[in-house]
Structures are given as C-alpha cells and as structure tokens.
Phi, psi and omega in degrees: 000142177304135185300325180297321178292315181301315181292312183295325181298313180297319182291318180294319179301323180287330184269327190292118179050045176069030176082022182277352181258149181231147176287133177265125177301141182253106181294338180272355179052054178295126184285334192242002181219139171234157183245142173239133180263130184271174182287339178268135184306126176094339184277142179202152176233155180244132174249117182246148178261116178269143180288327181287126176119291348286158182223154170268132175251136180245128176223177186232161172267148185242159185301152180246147171279170181296336180262017170088014179267129180274132180264109182269156176303336178296348175281350185259144170241119182240121183055037177083359182243144177289131180285159177228151182291130179286152172203153178224162173230149179221136179299136181303322185294344181283340172089177187293322183296317179293321180295314179298319179295320179294320178298315182293320186269324188254340185249306189300320181302311180288322178301313183290326177298312181286326178300317180298316180293320178294324179294325176295321176295318180297319179296317178297321178295317178299318180296319180296314181296324179294317179290326177299313179295318181299319179294319179297319179293325178295314179296316181299319180295324183292330184247010178065043183238198182228162181258140179239129178266137178244091185302326184299316180252011175053049183233156174246138178229152172257129180266121183241109185296146171220178188299315186251028179151216179222152168272143175247115180257107183278132184244132169250201187286343183226341188230165174238128179258125178271111185267116177052045181273122179240126183236152170301151187304312183298317179292321178300320179296317179296318178297315180296324177296317179297319179297317180297317179298318179296319179294321178297321178295321178296321180295318181294326181280000000 
C-alpha cells in the first residue's frame, strides 16, 4: 500500500467520530485504496489515492442481500429522481485532520441516509426471496418433486417430470407460473375446473 495511504488511514481512523472506525485489512494488498469499517453493522468507507492533485477520494460500501447482491443508491428514487452514491475528495496536503472533518461533515450524513434506505431494500429483497423459496418448496413437497435455483435470474423453480422431459414451474412469493405446460384435453378440463372452484371459494370467503 502507498505509504501516504497507510499513514493517513491510521490517523483518520483515530480521529473519525472519536476513534469508532477501524482499518480493515486488505487481503488483496490494494496499493491505492484502504477500507475503514464503521460502528454501524455493514457500513464501510474507502479512501483512495488519486494521481491527479494528488487527492484522497472517499466513497462507501453499500448493503448486500443474502445472495451477495449489492444494493446501490441508484436503485432508489427520491422525489422522482434516481439517487447517486456520494463521494468527496480532499487534497492530500491538507492532512488527516482535514480529511476526517470532511468525511464527518460532507460524506457521512448523506452516506448514512442512503445506506439506511438501501438496507431496507436489501431486507425487503431477502424477505421476498425467502417467501419465494418457501413457496417453491411447498409446491415441490406437494407433488413429490424438487426445487431448482437459477442464480442468473435469481429465481426458484419446481421441476416436474414428464414423459419427454420436465415441466418447469416458476415460483414467486405468491404465485406459480406454468411454463410451456401442455396437457391432454380431458386433464386440462379437470385442472381448469379445480382452478375455477378454488377461485369461487376465494370469492365466497
């Protein structure tokens, strides 16, 4: 790591919010960026050394979903506008005290405001994925089948064997989608009757 970063990181960690931040070891030994871990779970900031100036740039880490997807402020719409991740720069020559003060006054308030909103999105996403999986497992148990996870589209499907292949039943948090399902006429009629009866019961209730 660049010596200027190493020195400034230790000093900023000691100054920032009364020493509540800690340097995170970098297993990749990044030469131009260091990480500081904050007092609130999940929050972290990155201090990077820019060649132009030179200046220190400060940016933040954003909440993660349980399946490893990072929720960025660009996922948020505030007052009709898409939010953007905050960042600031401070001249290297100004030193650790100025950098720590700038982080506290110019970066952390907006970072924490957006971090909270992003964390709420991540929590909602986790809840949705959990209910999606639970529904898929429920359907699979009912028909003696298995659940298949599709990481690319973050979906759960129930695999239902048939003579010339399998049916893929896509499950969300409330519904099951029958993908390219073809049934004999008599069986289709019976299925449609069951669906109609179920809808009538829902209407009556």
